[in-house]
Structure formats: C-alpha cells, structure tokens
mmCIF file as gemmi writes it, N, C-alpha and C atoms, coordinates in Angstrom:
data_model
loop_
_atom_site.group_PDB
_atom_site.id
_atom_site.type_symbol
_atom_site.label_atom_id
_atom_site.label_alt_id
_atom_site.label_comp_id
_atom_site.label_asym_id
_atom_site.label_entity_id
_atom_site.label_seq_id
_atom_site.pdbx_PDB_ins_code
_atom_site.Cartn_x
_atom_site.Cartn_y
_atom_site.Cartn_z
_atom_site.occupancy
_atom_site.B_iso_or_equiv
_atom_site.pdbx_formal_charge
_atom_site.auth_seq_id
_atom_site.auth_asym_id
_atom_site.pdbx_PDB_model_num
ATOM 1 N N . UNK Axp A 1 ? 0.712 -1.173 0.082 1 0 ? 1 A 1
ATOM 2 C CA . UNK Axp A 1 ? 0.115 0.33 -0.629 1 0 ? 1 A 1
ATOM 3 C C . UNK Axp A 1 ? 0.522 1.136 -0.331 1 0 ? 1 A 1
ATOM 4 N N . UNK Axp A 2 ? 0.832 2.688 -0.913 1 0 ? 2 A 1
ATOM 5 C CA . UNK Axp A 2 ? 0.756 3.569 -1.013 1 0 ? 2 A 1
ATOM 6 C C . UNK Axp A 2 ? 0.28 4.453 -0.012 1 0 ? 2 A 1
ATOM 7 N N . UNK Axp A 3 ? 1.346 5.857 0.179 1 0 ? 3 A 1
ATOM 8 C CA . UNK Axp A 3 ? 0.408 7.116 0.346 1 0 ? 3 A 1
ATOM 9 C C . UNK Axp A 3 ? 0.907 7.5 -0.399 1 0 ? 3 A 1
ATOM 10 N N . UNK Axp A 4 ? -0.145 8.726 -0.855 1 0 ? 4 A 1
ATOM 11 C CA . UNK Axp A 4 ? 0.818 10.072 -1.799 1 0 ? 4 A 1
ATOM 12 C C . UNK Axp A 4 ? -0.401 10.882 -1.337 1 0 ? 4 A 1
ATOM 13 N N . UNK Axp A 5 ? 0.411 12.158 -0.346 1 0 ? 5 A 1
ATOM 14 C CA . UNK Axp A 5 ? -0.188 12.939 0.331 1 0 ? 5 A 1
ATOM 15 C C . UNK Axp A 5 ? 0.97 14.284 0.415 1 0 ? 5 A 1
ATOM 16 N N . UNK Axp A 6 ? 0.028 15.117 1.249 1 0 ? 6 A 1
ATOM 17 C CA . UNK Axp A 6 ? 1.107 16.11 1.357 1 0 ? 6 A 1
ATOM 18 C C . UNK Axp A 6 ? 0.961 16.794 2.661 1 0 ? 6 A 1
ATOM 19 N N . UNK Axp A 7 ? 2.132 16.928 3.629 1 0 ? 7 A 1
ATOM 20 C CA . UNK Axp A 7 ? 2.56 16.889 4.824 1 0 ? 7 A 1
ATOM 21 C C . UNK Axp A 7 ? 2.993 18.192 5.255 1 0 ? 7 A 1
ATOM 22 N N . UNK Axp A 8 ? 1.704 19.226 5.858 1 0 ? 8 A 1
ATOM 23 C CA . UNK Axp A 8 ? 2.6 20.601 6.26 1 0 ? 8 A 1
ATOM 24 C C . UNK Axp A 8 ? 2.584 20.961 7.358 1 0 ? 8 A 1
ATOM 25 N N . UNK Axp A 9 ? 3.647 21.464 7.73 1 0 ? 9 A 1
ATOM 26 C CA . UNK Axp A 9 ? 4.406 21.161 9.364 1 0 ? 9 A 1
ATOM 27 C C . UNK Axp A 9 ? 4.727 23.22 9.463 1 0 ? 9 A 1
ATOM 28 N N . UNK Axp A 10 ? 4.049 23.841 10.681 1 0 ? 10 A 1
ATOM 29 C CA . UNK Axp A 10 ? 3.946 24.942 10.934 1 0 ? 10 A 1
ATOM 30 C C . UNK Axp A 10 ? 5.907 24.871 11.866 1 0 ? 10 A 1
ATOM 31 N N . UNK Axp A 11 ? 7.061 25.232 11.049 1 0 ? 11 A 1
ATOM 32 C CA . UNK Axp A 11 ? 8.086 25.086 12.035 1 0 ? 11 A 1
ATOM 33 C C . UNK Axp A 11 ? 8.885 26.774 12.592 1 0 ? 11 A 1
ATOM 34 N N . UNK Axp A 12 ? 9.557 26.9 13.216 1 0 ? 12 A 1
ATOM 35 C CA . UNK Axp A 12 ? 10.184 27.654 13.742 1 0 ? 12 A 1
ATOM 36 C C . UNK Axp A 12 ? 11.81 27.888 12.551 1 0 ? 12 A 1
ATOM 37 N N . UNK Axp A 13 ? 11.46 28.117 11.976 1 0 ? 13 A 1
ATOM 38 C CA . UNK Axp A 13 ? 13.465 28.095 11.952 1 0 ? 13 A 1
ATOM 39 C C . UNK Axp A 13 ? 13.909 28.776 10.703 1 0 ? 13 A 1
ATOM 40 N N . UNK Axp A 14 ? 14.697 29.076 10.381 1 0 ? 14 A 1
ATOM 41 C CA . UNK Axp A 14 ? 15.537 29.746 9.384 1 0 ? 14 A 1
ATOM 42 C C . UNK Axp A 14 ? 15.578 28.518 7.613 1 0 ? 14 A 1
ATOM 43 N N . UNK Axp A 15 ? 16.09 29.729 6.567 1 0 ? 15 A 1
ATOM 44 C CA . UNK Axp A 15 ? 16.029 29.135 5.751 1 0 ? 15 A 1
ATOM 45 C C . UNK Axp A 15 ? 17.689 28.188 5.539 1 0 ? 15 A 1
ATOM 46 N N . UNK Axp A 16 ? 18.452 28.93 6.558 1 0 ? 16 A 1
ATOM 47 C CA . UNK Axp A 16 ? 19.84 28.498 6.756 1 0 ? 16 A 1
ATOM 48 C C . UNK Axp A 16 ? 19.568 27.74 7.537 1 0 ? 16 A 1
ATOM 49 N N . UNK Axp A 17 ? 18.999 27.409 8.872 1 0 ? 17 A 1
ATOM 50 C CA . UNK Axp A 17 ? 18.55 26.197 9.856 1 0 ? 17 A 1
ATOM 51 C C . UNK Axp A 17 ? 17.928 24.967 8.854 1 0 ? 17 A 1
ATOM 52 N N . UNK Axp A 18 ? 16.664 25.198 8.1 1 0 ? 18 A 1
ATOM 53 C CA . UNK Axp A 18 ? 16.522 24.289 7.965 1 0 ? 18 A 1
ATOM 54 C C . UNK Axp A 18 ? 16.672 23.604 6.961 1 0 ? 18 A 1
ATOM 55 N N . UNK Axp A 19 ? 18.079 24.086 6.055 1 0 ? 19 A 1
ATOM 56 C CA . UNK Axp A 19 ? 19.192 23.391 5.146 1 0 ? 19 A 1
ATOM 57 C C . UNK Axp A 19 ? 20.343 22.571 6.171 1 0 ? 19 A 1
ATOM 58 N N . UNK Axp A 20 ? 20.954 23.217 7.444 1 0 ? 20 A 1
ATOM 59 C CA . UNK Axp A 20 ? 21.547 22.634 8.071 1 0 ? 20 A 1
ATOM 60 C C . UNK Axp A 20 ? 21.121 21.34 8.201 1 0 ? 20 A 1
ATOM 61 N N . UNK Axp A 21 ? 19.714 21.533 8.652 1 0 ? 21 A 1
ATOM 62 C CA . UNK Axp A 21 ? 18.951 19.812 9.238 1 0 ? 21 A 1
ATOM 63 C C . UNK Axp A 21 ? 18.784 19.373 7.894 1 0 ? 21 A 1
ATOM 64 N N . UNK Axp A 22 ? 18.806 19.84 7.417 1 0 ? 22 A 1
ATOM 65 C CA . UNK Axp A 22 ? 18.147 18.758 6.127 1 0 ? 22 A 1
ATOM 66 C C . UNK Axp A 22 ? 19.387 17.4 5.435 1 0 ? 22 A 1
ATOM 67 N N . UNK Axp A 23 ? 20.369 18.448 5.514 1 0 ? 23 A 1
ATOM 68 C CA . UNK Axp A 23 ? 22.079 17.824 5.011 1 0 ? 23 A 1
ATOM 69 C C . UNK Axp A 23 ? 21.592 16.584 6.352 1 0 ? 23 A 1
ATOM 70 N N . UNK Axp A 24 ? 21.171 16.036 7.254 1 0 ? 24 A 1
ATOM 71 C CA . UNK Axp A 24 ? 20.861 15.149 8.117 1 0 ? 24 A 1
ATOM 72 C C . UNK Axp A 24 ? 19.713 13.897 7.759 1 0 ? 24 A 1
ATOM 73 N N . UNK Axp A 25 ? 19.569 13.896 6.531 1 0 ? 25 A 1
ATOM 74 C CA . UNK Axp A 25 ? 18.16 13.287 6.118 1 0 ? 25 A 1
ATOM 75 C C . UNK Axp A 25 ? 19.13 12.33 5.235 1 0 ? 25 A 1
ATOM 76 N N . UNK Axp A 26 ? 19.029 11.095 5.188 1 0 ? 26 A 1
ATOM 77 C CA . UNK Axp A 26 ? 20.051 10.437 4.224 1 0 ? 26 A 1
ATOM 78 C C . UNK Axp A 26 ? 18.963 10.9 3.063 1 0 ? 26 A 1
ATOM 79 N N . UNK Axp A 27 ? 19.9 10.834 1.816 1 0 ? 27 A 1
ATOM 80 C CA . UNK Axp A 27 ? 19.329 10.401 -0.058 1 0 ? 27 A 1
ATOM 81 C C . UNK Axp A 27 ? 18.801 11.628 0.324 1 0 ? 27 A 1
ATOM 82 N N . UNK Axp A 28 ? 18.774 12.538 0.272 1 0 ? 28 A 1
ATOM 83 C CA . UNK Axp A 28 ? 17.895 13.999 0.422 1 0 ? 28 A 1
ATOM 84 C C . UNK Axp A 28 ? 18.786 14.967 -0.561 1 0 ? 28 A 1
ATOM 85 N N . UNK Axp A 29 ? 18.819 15.612 -1.521 1 0 ? 29 A 1
ATOM 86 C CA . UNK Axp A 29 ? 19.301 16.773 -2.473 1 0 ? 29 A 1
ATOM 87 C C . UNK Axp A 29 ? 18.771 17.806 -2.028 1 0 ? 29 A 1
ATOM 88 N N . UNK Axp A 30 ? 19.496 19.051 -2.137 1 0 ? 30 A 1
ATOM 89 C CA . UNK Axp A 30 ? 19.015 19.725 -2.316 1 0 ? 30 A 1
ATOM 90 C C . UNK Axp A 30 ? 19.54 20.956 -4.322 1 0 ? 30 A 1
ATOM 91 N N . UNK Axp A 31 ? 17.853 21.402 -4.246 1 0 ? 31 A 1
ATOM 92 C CA . UNK Axp A 31 ? 17.405 21.85 -5.896 1 0 ? 31 A 1
ATOM 93 C C . UNK Axp A 31 ? 17.622 23.096 -5.901 1 0 ? 31 A 1
ATOM 94 N N . UNK Axp A 32 ? 17.686 23.736 -6.983 1 0 ? 32 A 1
ATOM 95 C CA . UNK Axp A 32 ? 18.648 25.387 -7.402 1 0 ? 32 A 1
ATOM 96 C C . UNK Axp A 32 ? 17.472 25.411 -6.972 1 0 ? 32 A 1
ATOM 97 N N . UNK Axp A 33 ? 16.201 25.65 -6.41 1 0 ? 33 A 1
ATOM 98 C CA . UNK Axp A 33 ? 15.159 26.171 -6.224 1 0 ? 33 A 1
ATOM 99 C C . UNK Axp A 33 ? 14.998 26.345 -4.968 1 0 ? 33 A 1
ATOM 100 N N . UNK Axp A 34 ? 16.021 25.439 -4.399 1 0 ? 34 A 1
ATOM 101 C CA . UNK Axp A 34 ? 16.101 25.632 -2.641 1 0 ? 34 A 1
ATOM 102 C C . UNK Axp A 34 ? 15.124 24.133 -1.559 1 0 ? 34 A 1
ATOM 103 N N . UNK Axp A 35 ? 13.958 23.243 -2.261 1 0 ? 35 A 1
ATOM 104 C CA . UNK Axp A 35 ? 13.679 22.235 -2.722 1 0 ? 35 A 1
ATOM 105 C C . UNK Axp A 35 ? 14.242 21.705 -2.413 1 0 ? 35 A 1
ATOM 106 N N . UNK Axp A 36 ? 13.884 20.331 -1.439 1 0 ? 36 A 1
ATOM 107 C CA . UNK Axp A 36 ? 14.914 19.096 -1.898 1 0 ? 36 A 1
ATOM 108 C C . UNK Axp A 36 ? 14.048 17.767 -1.694 1 0 ? 36 A 1
ATOM 109 N N . UNK Axp A 37 ? 14.861 16.844 -2.672 1 0 ? 37 A 1
ATOM 110 C CA . UNK Axp A 37 ? 14.205 15.834 -2.913 1 0 ? 37 A 1
ATOM 111 C C . UNK Axp A 37 ? 15.199 14.37 -3.031 1 0 ? 37 A 1
ATOM 112 N N . UNK Axp A 38 ? 14.802 13.149 -2.979 1 0 ? 38 A 1
ATOM 113 C CA . UNK Axp A 38 ? 15.426 11.957 -2.809 1 0 ? 38 A 1
ATOM 114 C C . UNK Axp A 38 ? 14.068 10.932 -3.009 1 0 ? 38 A 1
ATOM 115 N N . UNK Axp A 39 ? 14.818 9.658 -2.743 1 0 ? 39 A 1
ATOM 116 C CA . UNK Axp A 39 ? 14.025 8.139 -3.321 1 0 ? 39 A 1
ATOM 117 C C . UNK Axp A 39 ? 14.166 7.856 -1.605 1 0 ? 39 A 1
ATOM 118 N N . UNK Axp A 40 ? 12.626 7.6 -1.982 1 0 ? 40 A 1
ATOM 119 C CA . UNK Axp A 40 ? 12.429 6.936 -0.143 1 0 ? 40 A 1
ATOM 120 C C . UNK Axp A 40 ? 11.356 5.617 -1.108 1 0 ? 40 A 1
ATOM 121 N N . UNK Axp A 41 ? 12.085 4.417 -0.792 1 0 ? 41 A 1
ATOM 122 C CA . UNK Axp A 41 ? 11.791 3.415 -1.027 1 0 ? 41 A 1
ATOM 123 C C . UNK Axp A 41 ? 11.686 3.051 -2.534 1 0 ? 41 A 1
ATOM 124 N N . UNK Axp A 42 ? 10.003 3.08 -2.684 1 0 ? 42 A 1
ATOM 125 C CA . UNK Axp A 42 ? 10.175 2.538 -4.17 1 0 ? 42 A 1
ATOM 126 C C . UNK Axp A 42 ? 9.003 4.413 -4.776 1 0 ? 42 A 1
ATOM 127 N N . UNK Axp A 43 ? 9.279 5.106 -4.632 1 0 ? 43 A 1
ATOM 128 C CA . UNK Axp A 43 ? 8.67 5.971 -4.447 1 0 ? 43 A 1
ATOM 129 C C . UNK Axp A 43 ? 9.357 7.687 -3.719 1 0 ? 43 A 1
ATOM 130 N N . UNK Axp A 44 ? 9.093 8.766 -4.052 1 0 ? 44 A 1
ATOM 131 C CA . UNK Axp A 44 ? 9.769 10.065 -4.009 1 0 ? 44 A 1
ATOM 132 C C . UNK Axp A 44 ? 9.417 10.77 -2.881 1 0 ? 44 A 1
ATOM 133 N N . UNK Axp A 45 ? 10.152 11.77 -3.02 1 0 ? 45 A 1
ATOM 134 C CA . UNK Axp A 45 ? 9.868 13.168 -1.356 1 0 ? 45 A 1
ATOM 135 C C . UNK Axp A 45 ? 10.152 13.896 -2.286 1 0 ? 45 A 1
ATOM 136 N N . UNK Axp A 46 ? 9.689 15.283 -1.994 1 0 ? 46 A 1
ATOM 137 C CA . UNK Axp A 46 ? 9.391 16.372 -2.243 1 0 ? 46 A 1
ATOM 138 C C . UNK Axp A 46 ? 9.24 17.389 -0.638 1 0 ? 46 A 1
ATOM 139 N N . UNK Axp A 47 ? 10.712 18.098 -0.915 1 0 ? 47 A 1
ATOM 140 C CA . UNK Axp A 47 ? 10.14 18.907 0.388 1 0 ? 47 A 1
ATOM 141 C C . UNK Axp A 47 ? 10.39 19.9 0.569 1 0 ? 47 A 1
ATOM 142 N N . UNK Axp A 48 ? 9.51 21.342 1 1 0 ? 48 A 1
ATOM 143 C CA . UNK Axp A 48 ? 9.859 22.829 0.454 1 0 ? 48 A 1
ATOM 144 C C . UNK Axp A 48 ? 9.514 23.598 1.395 1 0 ? 48 A 1
ATOM 145 N N . UNK Axp A 49 ? 10.518 24.67 1.437 1 0 ? 49 A 1
ATOM 146 C CA . UNK Axp A 49 ? 10.816 25.288 2.737 1 0 ? 49 A 1
ATOM 147 C C . UNK Axp A 49 ? 9.796 26.684 2.543 1 0 ? 49 A 1
ATOM 148 N N . UNK Axp A 50 ? 8.665 27.168 3.118 1 0 ? 50 A 1
ATOM 149 C CA . UNK Axp A 50 ? 8.29 28.372 2.359 1 0 ? 50 A 1
ATOM 150 C C . UNK Axp A 50 ? 8.218 29.591 3.985 1 0 ? 50 A 1
ATOM 151 N N . UNK Axp A 51 ? 8.991 30.286 4.028 1 0 ? 51 A 1
ATOM 152 C CA . UNK Axp A 51 ? 9.116 31.723 4.36 1 0 ? 51 A 1
ATOM 153 C C . UNK Axp A 51 ? 8.181 32.011 5.13 1 0 ? 51 A 1
ATOM 154 N N . UNK Axp A 52 ? 7.209 32.043 7.156 1 0 ? 52 A 1
ATOM 155 C CA . UNK Axp A 52 ? 6.311 33.157 6.695 1 0 ? 52 A 1
ATOM 156 C C . UNK Axp A 52 ? 6.697 34.558 7.642 1 0 ? 52 A 1
ATOM 157 N N . UNK Axp A 53 ? 5.892 35.069 7.989 1 0 ? 53 A 1
ATOM 158 C CA . UNK Axp A 53 ? 6.029 36.627 8.545 1 0 ? 53 A 1
ATOM 159 C C . UNK Axp A 53 ? 6.403 35.582 10.151 1 0 ? 53 A 1
ATOM 160 N N . UNK Axp A 54 ? 7.597 36.29 10.298 1 0 ? 54 A 1
ATOM 161 C CA . UNK Axp A 54 ? 7.805 35.726 11.895 1 0 ? 54 A 1
ATOM 162 C C . UNK Axp A 54 ? 7.286 36.68 13.204 1 0 ? 54 A 1
ATOM 163 N N . UNK Axp A 55 ? 7.326 35.8 14.261 1 0 ? 55 A 1
ATOM 164 C CA . UNK Axp A 55 ? 6.442 36.18 15.636 1 0 ? 55 A 1
ATOM 165 C C . UNK Axp A 55 ? 6.854 37.026 16.505 1 0 ? 55 A 1
ATOM 166 N N . UNK Axp A 56 ? 6.598 37.82 17.135 1 0 ? 56 A 1
ATOM 167 C CA . UNK Axp A 56 ? 7.356 38.898 18.006 1 0 ? 56 A 1
ATOM 168 C C . UNK Axp A 56 ? 7.25 38.274 19.342 1 0 ? 56 A 1
ATOM 169 N N . UNK Axp A 57 ? 8.033 38.063 20.33 1 0 ? 57 A 1
ATOM 170 C CA . UNK Axp A 57 ? 7.204 37.972 21.943 1 0 ? 57 A 1
ATOM 171 C C . UNK Axp A 57 ? 7.567 38.807 22.43 1 0 ? 57 A 1
ATOM 172 N N . UNK Axp A 58 ? 6.939 39.745 23.508 1 0 ? 58 A 1
ATOM 173 C CA . UNK Axp A 58 ? 7.123 40.751 24.319 1 0 ? 58 A 1
ATOM 174 C C . UNK Axp A 58 ? 8.511 41.695 24.279 1 0 ? 58 A 1
ATOM 175 N N . UNK Axp A 59 ? 7.8 41.851 22.258 1 0 ? 59 A 1
ATOM 176 C CA . UNK Axp A 59 ? 8.869 43.395 21.999 1 0 ? 59 A 1
ATOM 177 C C . UNK Axp A 59 ? 10.401 43.156 21.636 1 0 ? 59 A 1
ATOM 178 N N . UNK Axp A 60 ? 10.875 42.281 22.569 1 0 ? 60 A 1
ATOM 179 C CA . UNK Axp A 60 ? 12.49 41.742 22.271 1 0 ? 60 A 1
ATOM 180 C C . UNK Axp A 60 ? 13.027 40.4 21.437 1 0 ? 60 A 1
ATOM 181 N N . UNK Axp A 61 ? 12.034 39.831 21.431 1 0 ? 61 A 1
ATOM 182 C CA . UNK Axp A 61 ? 12.388 38.021 20.708 1 0 ? 61 A 1
ATOM 183 C C . UNK Axp A 61 ? 11.59 37.428 19.774 1 0 ? 61 A 1
ATOM 184 N N . UNK Axp A 62 ? 11.939 37.967 18.45 1 0 ? 62 A 1
ATOM 185 C CA . UNK Axp A 62 ? 11.644 37.245 16.998 1 0 ? 62 A 1
ATOM 186 C C . UNK Axp A 62 ? 11.607 36.121 16.572 1 0 ? 62 A 1
ATOM 187 N N . UNK Axp A 63 ? 11.128 35.439 16.898 1 0 ? 63 A 1
ATOM 188 C CA . UNK Axp A 63 ? 11.175 33.78 16.312 1 0 ? 63 A 1
ATOM 189 C C . UNK Axp A 63 ? 10.51 33.446 14.318 1 0 ? 63 A 1
ATOM 190 N N . UNK Axp A 64 ? 11.384 32.998 13.528 1 0 ? 64 A 1
ATOM 191 C CA . UNK Axp A 64 ? 11.074 32.627 12.559 1 0 ? 64 A 1
ATOM 192 C C . UNK Axp A 64 ? 10.149 32.041 12.779 1 0 ? 64 A 1
ATOM 193 N N . UNK Axp A 65 ? 9.469 31.725 11.469 1 0 ? 65 A 1
ATOM 194 C CA . UNK Axp A 65 ? 8.448 30.557 10.579 1 0 ? 65 A 1
ATOM 195 C C . UNK Axp A 65 ? 8.365 30.442 9.565 1 0 ? 65 A 1
ATOM 196 N N . UNK Axp A 66 ? 8.167 29.442 9.096 1 0 ? 66 A 1
ATOM 197 C CA . UNK Axp A 66 ? 8.03 28.901 7.456 1 0 ? 66 A 1
ATOM 198 C C . UNK Axp A 66 ? 7.437 27.695 7.853 1 0 ? 66 A 1
ATOM 199 N N . UNK Axp A 67 ? 6.665 27.361 6.394 1 0 ? 67 A 1
ATOM 200 C CA . UNK Axp A 67 ? 5.594 26.52 6.745 1 0 ? 67 A 1
ATOM 201 C C . UNK Axp A 67 ? 6.928 25.521 5.422 1 0 ? 67 A 1
ATOM 202 N N . UNK Axp A 68 ? 7.186 24.174 6.392 1 0 ? 68 A 1
ATOM 203 C CA . UNK Axp A 68 ? 7.582 22.982 5.253 1 0 ? 68 A 1
ATOM 204 C C . UNK Axp A 68 ? 6.799 22.149 4.674 1 0 ? 68 A 1
ATOM 205 N N . UNK Axp A 69 ? 6.742 21.802 3.072 1 0 ? 69 A 1
ATOM 206 C CA . UNK Axp A 69 ? 5.584 20.909 3.302 1 0 ? 69 A 1
ATOM 207 C C . UNK Axp A 69 ? 6.258 19.785 2.436 1 0 ? 69 A 1
ATOM 208 N N . UNK Axp A 70 ? 5.35 18.541 2.91 1 0 ? 70 A 1
ATOM 209 C CA . UNK Axp A 70 ? 6.605 17.147 1.889 1 0 ? 70 A 1
ATOM 210 C C . UNK Axp A 70 ? 5.467 16.403 1.367 1 0 ? 70 A 1
ATOM 211 N N . UNK Axp A 71 ? 6.06 16.418 0.511 1 0 ? 71 A 1
ATOM 212 C CA . UNK Axp A 71 ? 4.903 15.764 -0.868 1 0 ? 71 A 1
ATOM 213 C C . UNK Axp A 71 ? 5.871 14.38 -1.253 1 0 ? 71 A 1
ATOM 214 N N . UNK Axp A 72 ? 4.698 13.475 -1.301 1 0 ? 72 A 1
ATOM 215 C CA . UNK Axp A 72 ? 5.371 11.765 -1.245 1 0 ? 72 A 1
ATOM 216 C C . UNK Axp A 72 ? 4.748 11.129 -3.028 1 0 ? 72 A 1
ATOM 217 N N . UNK Axp A 73 ? 5.024 10.428 -3.321 1 0 ? 73 A 1
ATOM 218 C CA . UNK Axp A 73 ? 4.776 10.156 -3.81 1 0 ? 73 A 1
ATOM 219 C C . UNK Axp A 73 ? 5.079 9.069 -4.213 1 0 ? 73 A 1
ATOM 220 N N . UNK Axp A 74 ? 3.652 7.809 -4.058 1 0 ? 74 A 1
ATOM 221 C CA . UNK Axp A 74 ? 4.958 6.693 -4.871 1 0 ? 74 A 1
ATOM 222 C C . UNK Axp A 74 ? 5.439 6.057 -3.598 1 0 ? 74 A 1
ATOM 223 N N . UNK Axp A 75 ? 5.24 6.385 -2.023 1 0 ? 75 A 1
ATOM 224 C CA . UNK Axp A 75 ? 5.833 5.828 -1.195 1 0 ? 75 A 1
ATOM 225 C C . UNK Axp A 75 ? 5.07 5.003 -0.099 1 0 ? 75 A 1
ATOM 226 N N . UNK Axp A 76 ? 5.444 3.96 0.737 1 0 ? 76 A 1
ATOM 227 C CA . UNK Axp A 76 ? 4.842 2.766 1.082 1 0 ? 76 A 1
ATOM 228 C C . UNK Axp A 76 ? 4.623 3.34 2.686 1 0 ? 76 A 1
ATOM 229 N N . UNK Axp A 77 ? 3.581 2.898 3.792 1 0 ? 77 A 1
ATOM 230 C CA . UNK Axp A 77 ? 3.459 3.708 4.335 1 0 ? 77 A 1
ATOM 231 C C . UNK Axp A 77 ? 4.136 3.164 5.445 1 0 ? 77 A 1
ATOM 232 N N . UNK Axp A 78 ? 4.72 2.099 4.981 1 0 ? 78 A 1
ATOM 233 C CA . UNK Axp A 78 ? 5.944 2.116 5.838 1 0 ? 78 A 1
ATOM 234 C C . UNK Axp A 78 ? 7.578 2.971 5.796 1 0 ? 78 A 1
ATOM 235 N N . UNK Axp A 79 ? 7.167 2.954 4.756 1 0 ? 79 A 1
ATOM 236 C CA . UNK Axp A 79 ? 8.716 3.696 4.229 1 0 ? 79 A 1
ATOM 237 C C . UNK Axp A 79 ? 8.011 5.659 4.68 1 0 ? 79 A 1
ATOM 238 N N . UNK Axp A 80 ? 7.108 5.772 4.864 1 0 ? 80 A 1
ATOM 239 C CA . UNK Axp A 80 ? 6.188 7.685 4.843 1 0 ? 80 A 1
ATOM 240 C C . UNK Axp A 80 ? 6.673 7.93 6.423 1 0 ? 80 A 1
ATOM 241 N N . UNK Axp A 81 ? 6.542 6.768 7.03 1 0 ? 81 A 1
ATOM 242 C CA . UNK Axp A 81 ? 6.44 6.81 8.419 1 0 ? 81 A 1
ATOM 243 C C . UNK Axp A 81 ? 8.218 6.233 9.593 1 0 ? 81 A 1
ATOM 244 N N . UNK Axp A 82 ? 8.887 6.022 8.312 1 0 ? 82 A 1
ATOM 245 C CA . UNK Axp A 82 ? 10.093 6.333 8.2 1 0 ? 82 A 1
ATOM 246 C C . UNK Axp A 82 ? 11.472 7.588 7.875 1 0 ? 82 A 1
ATOM 247 N N . UNK Axp A 83 ? 10.669 7.501 7.298 1 0 ? 83 A 1
ATOM 248 C CA . UNK Axp A 83 ? 11.204 9.249 6.196 1 0 ? 83 A 1
ATOM 249 C C . UNK Axp A 83 ? 10.663 10.214 7.404 1 0 ? 83 A 1
ATOM 250 N N . UNK Axp A 84 ? 9.06 9.986 8.222 1 0 ? 84 A 1
ATOM 251 C CA . UNK Axp A 84 ? 9.12 10.898 8.914 1 0 ? 84 A 1
ATOM 252 C C . UNK Axp A 84 ? 9.17 11.158 10.042 1 0 ? 84 A 1
ATOM 253 N N . UNK Axp A 85 ? 10.032 9.987 10.888 1 0 ? 85 A 1
ATOM 254 C CA . UNK Axp A 85 ? 10.662 9.781 11.813 1 0 ? 85 A 1
ATOM 255 C C . UNK Axp A 85 ? 11.805 10.272 11.991 1 0 ? 85 A 1
ATOM 256 N N . UNK Axp A 86 ? 12.508 10.169 10.645 1 0 ? 86 A 1
ATOM 257 C CA . UNK Axp A 86 ? 14.042 10.667 10.276 1 0 ? 86 A 1
ATOM 258 C C . UNK Axp A 86 ? 13.737 12.373 9.84 1 0 ? 86 A 1
ATOM 259 N N . UNK Axp A 87 ? 13.024 12.997 9.843 1 0 ? 87 A 1
ATOM 260 C CA . UNK Axp A 87 ? 12.745 14.322 9.772 1 0 ? 87 A 1
ATOM 261 C C . UNK Axp A 87 ? 12.339 15.103 11.1 1 0 ? 87 A 1
ATOM 262 N N . UNK Axp A 88 ? 11.737 13.882 11.734 1 0 ? 88 A 1
ATOM 263 C CA . UNK Axp A 88 ? 11.595 14.789 13.224 1 0 ? 88 A 1
ATOM 264 C C . UNK Axp A 88 ? 13.284 14.613 13.986 1 0 ? 88 A 1
ATOM 265 N N . UNK Axp A 89 ? 13.58 13.918 14.065 1 0 ? 89 A 1
ATOM 266 C CA . UNK Axp A 89 ? 14.831 13.372 14.79 1 0 ? 89 A 1
ATOM 267 C C . UNK Axp A 89 ? 16.542 14.4 13.692 1 0 ? 89 A 1
ATOM 268 N N . UNK Axp A 90 ? 16.438 14.743 12.402 1 0 ? 90 A 1
ATOM 269 C CA . UNK Axp A 90 ? 17.109 15.787 11.903 1 0 ? 90 A 1
ATOM 270 C C . UNK Axp A 90 ? 16.636 17.692 12.535 1 0 ? 90 A 1
ATOM 271 N N . UNK Axp A 91 ? 15.433 17.554 13.177 1 0 ? 91 A 1
ATOM 272 C CA . UNK Axp A 91 ? 14.823 18.752 13.155 1 0 ? 91 A 1
ATOM 273 C C . UNK Axp A 91 ? 14.588 19.084 14.723 1 0 ? 91 A 1
ATOM 274 N N . UNK Axp A 92 ? 15.441 18.08 16.042 1 0 ? 92 A 1
ATOM 275 C CA . UNK Axp A 92 ? 14.832 17.821 16.956 1 0 ? 92 A 1
ATOM 276 C C . UNK Axp A 92 ? 15.993 18.77 17.758 1 0 ? 92 A 1
ATOM 277 N N . UNK Axp A 93 ? 16.19 19.815 19.061 1 0 ? 93 A 1
ATOM 278 C CA . UNK Axp A 93 ? 16.445 20.654 19.364 1 0 ? 93 A 1
ATOM 279 C C . UNK Axp A 93 ? 16.868 20.279 20.622 1 0 ? 93 A 1
ATOM 280 N N . UNK Axp A 94 ? 17.954 20.699 21.451 1 0 ? 94 A 1
ATOM 281 C CA . UNK Axp A 94 ? 18.82 19.905 22.286 1 0 ? 94 A 1
ATOM 282 C C . UNK Axp A 94 ? 18.079 20.627 23.315 1 0 ? 94 A 1
ATOM 283 N N . UNK Axp A 95 ? 17.541 19.585 24.702 1 0 ? 95 A 1
ATOM 284 C CA . UNK Axp A 95 ? 16.131 20.24 25.498 1 0 ? 95 A 1
ATOM 285 C C . UNK Axp A 95 ? 17.097 20.123 26.718 1 0 ? 95 A 1
ATOM 286 N N . UNK Axp A 96 ? 16.77 20.15 28.296 1 0 ? 96 A 1
ATOM 287 C CA . UNK Axp A 96 ? 16.812 19.611 29.427 1 0 ? 96 A 1
ATOM 288 C C . UNK Axp A 96 ? 16.168 20.503 30.223 1 0 ? 96 A 1
C-alpha cells in the first residue's frame, strides 16, 4: 500500500537552519530552487520550505516561521513513517 499525500508543518527555523538540518536526512538532495528531493523506498519525496512572517514575543524576541510541505508519491506507509521519523529527529533541538 502506498500513501500519496502532502504533510504540512509550521516550523520555527530560518532557511539556513532548515538546510543545515536537511543534510542529516539520508538520500535528500537540495535542488536549485531551494527545495529538497530524494528517493524513499519505491517512491519520491519533495520537501519545500516557505518562509512566513516571524512572531515577536514580548517586544524583544522574534521567532522565525516557515511552512514546510513534504510531498510523497509512491511511498509505502512503512517508508513514509520511516522518513517522518528521520525528519523529526533531524529537526530536534537540544533540551533538558
């Protein structure tokens, strides 16, 4: 069974931070338009970063925002889950 769908995420990261984290996802390649593509199992993934206006907190701190869309085509449900797990791990930030 394959899943063909778009996954949209609202993320707090700059374009540079996004690119730096994407290199940690195996098999993904940056394209000239700034999107990323790669083979996932027997299908393909296309990841697009779309900057949005930042959010200002307390007048001093501005947090960047972006909509990230992951488009999958011909990707099995199991491979989709694996890719999303890799994506989430690549964008985890330290905490404690």
